[in-house]
C-alpha positions as CSV (number, residue, x, y, z in Angstrom):
1,X,0.0,0.0,0.0
2,X,1.2,3.5,-0.9
3,X,0.5,6.3,1.6
4,X,0.7,9.8,0.2
5,X,0.5,13.0,2.3
6,X,-0.6,16.4,1.0
7,X,0.0,19.3,3.4
8,X,-2.1,22.5,3.7
9,X,-0.9,25.7,5.4
10,X,-2.9,27.7,7.8
11,X,-3.4,28.6,11.4
12,X,-3.8,24.9,12.1
13,X,-1.8,23.0,9.5
14,X,-3.5,19.9,8.2
15,X,-3.0,17.2,5.7
16,X,-4.9,14.7,3.5
17,X,-4.0,11.1,3.4
18,X,-4.3,9.4,0.0
19,X,-4.1,5.6,-0.3
20,X,-3.1,3.7,-3.4
21,X,-2.5,0.0,-4.0
22,X,1.1,0.7,-5.2
23,X,3.3,3.7,-6.0
24,X,2.2,5.4,-9.2
25,X,-1.3,3.9,-9.0
26,X,-4.4,6.0,-8.7
27,X,-5.7,6.6,-5.1
28,X,-8.6,4.6,-4.0
29,X,-9.3,6.5,-0.8
30,X,-8.5,10.0,0.5
31,X,-9.0,11.1,4.1
32,X,-9.2,14.9,4.4
33,X,-8.5,17.1,7.4
34,X,-6.0,15.2,9.4
35,X,-3.6,16.9,11.9
36,X,-0.6,15.9,14.0
37,X,-1.3,16.6,17.7
38,X,1.0,16.6,20.7
39,X,-0.6,14.4,23.3
40,X,0.5,13.3,26.8
41,X,2.0,10.1,25.3
42,X,3.6,11.8,22.3
43,X,2.5,12.8,18.8
44,X,-0.5,11.2,17.1
45,X,-2.7,11.6,14.1
46,X,-5.9,13.4,14.8
47,X,-8.5,12.1,12.3
48,X,-11.4,14.3,11.1
49,X,-14.1,14.6,13.8
50,X,-17.3,16.5,14.5
51,X,-18.1,18.0,17.9
52,X,-21.6,17.3,19.3
53,X,-22.9,20.7,20.5
54,X,-25.1,19.1,23.2
55,X,-22.6,16.8,24.8
56,X,-19.4,18.4,23.8
57,X,-18.0,15.0,22.7
58,X,-16.1,14.6,19.5
59,X,-17.2,11.8,17.0
60,X,-14.5,10.5,14.8
61,X,-15.3,10.1,11.1
62,X,-12.4,7.8,10.6
63,X,-10.9,5.0,12.8
64,X,-7.5,3.5,12.2
65,X,-5.7,0.7,14.0
66,X,-2.4,1.4,15.7
67,X,-0.2,0.1,12.9
68,X,-1.8,2.2,10.2
69,X,-2.0,5.3,12.4
70,X,1.7,4.9,13.1
71,X,2.5,4.5,9.4
72,X,0.5,7.7,8.5
73,X,2.2,9.6,11.4
74,X,5.7,8.6,10.1
75,X,4.8,9.5,6.5
76,X,3.3,12.9,7.7
77,X,6.3,13.7,9.8
78,X,8.7,12.9,7.0
79,X,6.8,15.0,4.5
80,X,6.1,17.9,6.8
81,X,7.0,21.3,5.2
82,X,9.8,23.1,6.9
83,X,8.8,26.5,8.3
84,X,10.2,29.4,6.2
85,X,9.0,32.6,7.7
86,X,10.0,36.2,6.9
87,X,11.4,36.5,10.4
88,X,14.3,34.0,9.6
89,X,15.0,35.6,6.2
90,X,15.1,39.1,7.9
91,X,17.6,37.8,10.5
92,X,19.8,36.3,7.8
93,X,19.7,39.6,5.9
94,X,20.7,41.5,9.1
95,X,23.6,39.1,9.8
96,X,25.0,39.5,6.2
97,X,25.1,43.3,6.6
98,X,27.3,43.3,9.7
99,X,30.8,44.6,8.7
100,X,32.8,42.3,11.0
């Protein structure tokens, strides 16, 4: 099975998980709106869910066993875009203008 991750920027970065039978094959399933969350036991994949307004509980739209969730987490971590903010670029520009 081929797991492909597509990241989306934003206040809360998220990603889609596309599954294909083999590399180069067309996807047969896409799960949209996943996130990586830091929990008390480490990072995990937060699958799409809806909050019940009356009870305040979240209801998952997707369930994955531990092995699959771990494979998705690893693929997402490996493909996570590196932050490239203006702040770092400005700091690099300031350092290059120092005469000594």
